[in-house]
C-alpha positions in Angstrom: 74.8 101.3 86.8 73.5 98.1 89.0 75.1 95.3 90.9 74.8 91.8 90.5 75.6 88.6 92.4 74.9 85.2 92.3 76.1 81.8 94.0 76.0 78.4 92.6 76.6 75.7 95.5 78.3 72.1 94.0 78.4 71.1 98.0 75.6 70.6 100.0 77.6 71.2 103.3 77.5 74.9 102.6 73.7 74.7 101.9 72.4 76.4 105.4 75.3 79.4 104.5 73.4 80.2 101.1 71.5 83.3 102.3 74.0 84.6 104.3 77.1 84.6 101.6 74.8 86.1 99.4 73.4 88.4 101.7 77.0 89.7 102.3 77.9 90.1 98.5 74.9 92.0 98.0 75.5 94.4 100.5 79.1 95.1 99.5 77.1 95.8 95.7 75.4 98.6 97.3 76.9 102.0 95.7 76.3 100.2 92.3 72.1 100.9 92.6 70.5 101.9 96.2 67.2 102.2 94.8 65.7 98.6 95.5 67.2 94.9 96.1 66.0 91.2 95.5 67.3 87.8 95.9 66.2 84.8 94.9 67.1 82.0 96.8 66.5 78.0 95.2 66.0 76.2 98.7 64.4 73.4 100.0 61.5 71.4 97.9 57.9 70.7 99.7 56.9 68.2 97.2 54.7 71.1 95.8 55.0 74.7 94.3 55.9 77.4 96.1 54.3 80.8 95.0 55.7 84.1 96.5 53.5 86.9 96.2 54.0 90.6 97.8 51.7 93.6 98.9 52.2 96.8 99.8 49.6 96.7 102.9 50.4 93.0 103.7 48.7 93.1 107.6 45.2 93.6 105.6 46.1 91.6 102.5 47.7 88.7 104.7 44.9 88.5 107.4 43.1 85.3 107.2 44.9 84.3 103.7 46.2 80.8 105.0 42.6 79.7 105.7 41.0 80.8 102.6 44.0 78.6 100.8 43.5 75.7 102.5 39.7 76.5 102.4 40.3 77.1 98.4 42.7 74.4 97.7 42.9 71.5 100.5 44.9 70.8 103.8 47.9 70.9 102.0 47.7 74.2 101.0 50.0 76.4 103.8 51.2 80.4 104.2 54.3 81.4 105.4 54.2 85.1 105.7 58.0 87.0 105.7 57.4 90.7 106.0 55.6 92.2 102.7 56.0 88.8 101.1 54.1 85.7 101.5 55.1 82.1 100.1 52.3 80.0 99.6 53.0 76.2 99.2 49.8 73.8 97.6 49.8 70.8 94.9 51.1 71.7 91.7 47.9 70.6 89.8 46.4 73.8 91.4 49.0 76.4 89.7 46.7 78.1 87.5 43.8 78.2 89.5 45.9 79.7 92.5 47.2 82.5 90.2 43.9 83.5 89.1 42.7 83.7 92.7 45.7 85.4 93.7 45.0 88.2 91.2 41.1 88.4 92.2 43.0 89.0 95.6 44.9 91.8 94.4 48.2 90.2 95.3 51.5 90.5 93.0 53.5 87.0 92.2 56.9 87.6 92.4 57.8 84.1 91.0 56.3 80.6 91.4 58.4 76.8 91.5 59.3 73.8 93.7 62.4 75.2 94.9 62.8 79.4 94.1 61.6 82.0 96.4 62.1 85.6 95.5 61.7 89.1 97.7 62.7 92.2 96.6 61.5 95.7 97.8 62.6 99.3 97.4 65.4 99.9 99.8 69.1 98.9 100.4 69.8 95.9 100.2 71.3 95.4 103.9 67.7 97.0 104.9 66.0 94.8 102.3 68.1 91.5 103.5 67.3 92.0 107.2 63.4 92.5 106.2 63.5 89.2 104.6 66.1 87.1 106.5 67.6 86.4 103.6 70.8 85.4 106.2 68.8 82.4 107.7 67.5 81.2 104.2 69.5 78.0 102.7 69.7 76.5 99.7 71.7 75.4 96.7 72.1 78.5 94.5 71.0 82.0 94.4 71.1 85.5 92.2 70.8 88.7 93.9 70.3 92.5 92.4 70.9 95.9 93.4 69.4 98.7 91.2 70.0 102.0 90.0 66.6 102.6 88.0 66.9 103.7 84.9 64.4 102.7 82.1 61.4 102.1 84.8 60.0 103.7 87.9 61.8 102.7 91.4 59.0 100.0 92.8 58.8 97.0 93.7 57.9 95.2 90.7 60.6 97.4 89.1 63.2 95.6 91.3 65.1 92.2 90.0 65.0 89.5 89.6 62.3 89.1 87.3 60.9 85.7 86.7 58.4 84.8 83.7 58.2 80.5 84.5 58.6 78.5 87.0 61.5 78.0 88.6 63.4 80.6 86.1 64.5 84.2 87.0 66.7 86.4 86.2 69.1 89.6 87.0 70.5 92.1 84.6 73.2 94.8 84.3 72.7 97.0 81.4 70.1 98.3 79.0 67.9 96.6 76.0 67.5 98.7 72.9 65.1 96.3 71.2 62.8 95.4 74.3 59.6 96.8 73.0 59.9 95.1 69.5 60.8 91.9 72.0 57.6 92.4 73.9 55.4 92.2 71.0 57.2 89.5 69.3 56.7 87.6 72.8 52.9 88.6 73.4 52.3 86.8 69.8 53.6 83.8 71.2 51.2 84.2 74.2 53.8 85.4 76.8 53.3 88.8 78.4 55.1 91.0 80.2 53.6 92.6 83.6 56.0 96.1 84.0 58.3 98.6 81.7 61.4 97.0 82.5 63.4 95.8 80.0 64.7 92.9 82.0 61.3 91.2 82.2 61.8 91.2 78.7 64.6 89.4 78.8 63.6 87.0 81.3 60.5 86.2 79.1 63.0 85.9 76.2 64.7 82.9 77.9 61.9 81.1 79.6 60.2 81.2 76.1 62.8 79.8 74.3 63.2 76.8 77.1 59.6 76.3 76.7 60.2 75.9 72.9 62.7 72.9 73.9 65.6 74.9 74.3 68.6 74.1 76.8 69.6 76.9 79.4 72.7 77.4 77.2 70.9 77.5 74.1 68.5 79.6 75.2 71.3 82.4 76.7 73.2 81.7 73.0 69.8 83.1 71.5 70.2 86.1 73.8 73.4 87.4 71.6 71.3 86.9 68.1 67.5 88.2 69.5 68.5 90.9 72.1 70.6 94.4 71.6 71.7 96.3 73.7 74.3 96.0 76.4 74.0 93.6 79.2 75.2 91.2 81.5 72.3 88.4 82.5 72.7 85.9 85.4 69.7 83.6 85.5 69.2 80.8 87.8 67.0 77.6 87.1 65.8 74.7 89.2 68.8 72.9 88.5 71.4 75.4 87.2 73.1 79.2 87.3 73.8 80.8 84.1 75.7 83.7 82.5 76.2 85.6 79.6 77.3 88.9 78.4 76.8 91.0 75.2 79.5 90.8 72.3 81.0 94.7 73.9 81.0 93.3 77.5 80.9 97.0 78.5 79.4 96.0 81.7 81.7 95.3 85.1 81.8 91.1 85.5 84.2 89.1 87.4 83.6 84.9 88.2 85.1 82.8 90.7 85.0 78.7 91.1 86.4 76.4 93.9 85.5 72.8 94.6 82.9 74.1 96.7 81.1 76.7 95.0 80.7 79.0 91.5 80.3 82.9 92.4 79.6 85.7 90.0 79.6 89.7 90.7 79.7 92.6 89.1 82.7 93.4 90.9 85.4 91.5 92.7 85.3 92.8 95.9 81.8 90.8 96.9 84.1 88.0 96.9 86.2 89.1 99.4 84.8 87.0 102.5 83.6 83.6 100.5 85.4 80.9 102.2 88.5 79.7 100.3 88.3 82.8 97.6 92.2 83.2 97.9 92.5 79.2 96.2 89.9 80.3 93.5 89.9 80.5 89.7 89.0 84.2 89.2 88.6 85.2 85.5 86.4 88.0 83.7 83.9 86.0 81.7 84.1 86.5 77.8 82.1 88.6 75.7 79.2 86.8 73.8 80.2 83.5 75.7 77.5 81.4 77.3 78.6 79.6 81.3 76.6 77.6 82.9 76.4 75.0 85.5 73.8 72.4 86.2 73.0 69.8 89.1 
């Protein structure tokens, strides 16, 4: 049992409120999984690449990191520290070198992209959101997750969202029965995962399909054929937001749409404070059916 939320804004005037709305939605889902929480925010682009990293010892790990980053990748490379996380911004052509550089320094990469930033930690959604100042973050769309660990340890790396490609991430409620087999199949393609969490395998599957030329909708349709188990997936890309449930659809899910936004949650009560929810079209997503919206 976990809690998922997602919000895709259709109108720019709501962008400054994205983090605030997502935070309220996620806190409402706390009792579905209180061991860890995370949110992915698709915010303003900088003209380069943003890499979100994490450290259990941020004071030591981030000390002097900004200066070292600029020395390694030029004056356009900058650092913004956010509690146990930091967001590095640098020219995109340095991505491969920067990821190697970060690994040598022992920093964990949460995600990378032109607009995506991921913040996740062990703890209650209220506390995690406050640590990172999620309420003050704006953007076009975002997804969040509060976890009750079943198949892997309660750690930062085990928390959702999972990202396995630039500007792509996934949150999941359920359990995959063939994730170890899929992990091996992806490895043969050169796609590797870092944790034991089955959700990371789902994220890697979707990103690998997109890398092979599939659309977001086609990649989500592929999960129905190639992934076994029970699941609700909510995924984010730079331009889109998608939802799919397995054919049995035993995990709870509800959606709401207005002229201003599309929202997803594990339970309707997460929508209670959204503006205009009283006039929204509200429905339970059908089993084995892909829903997605793109800009």
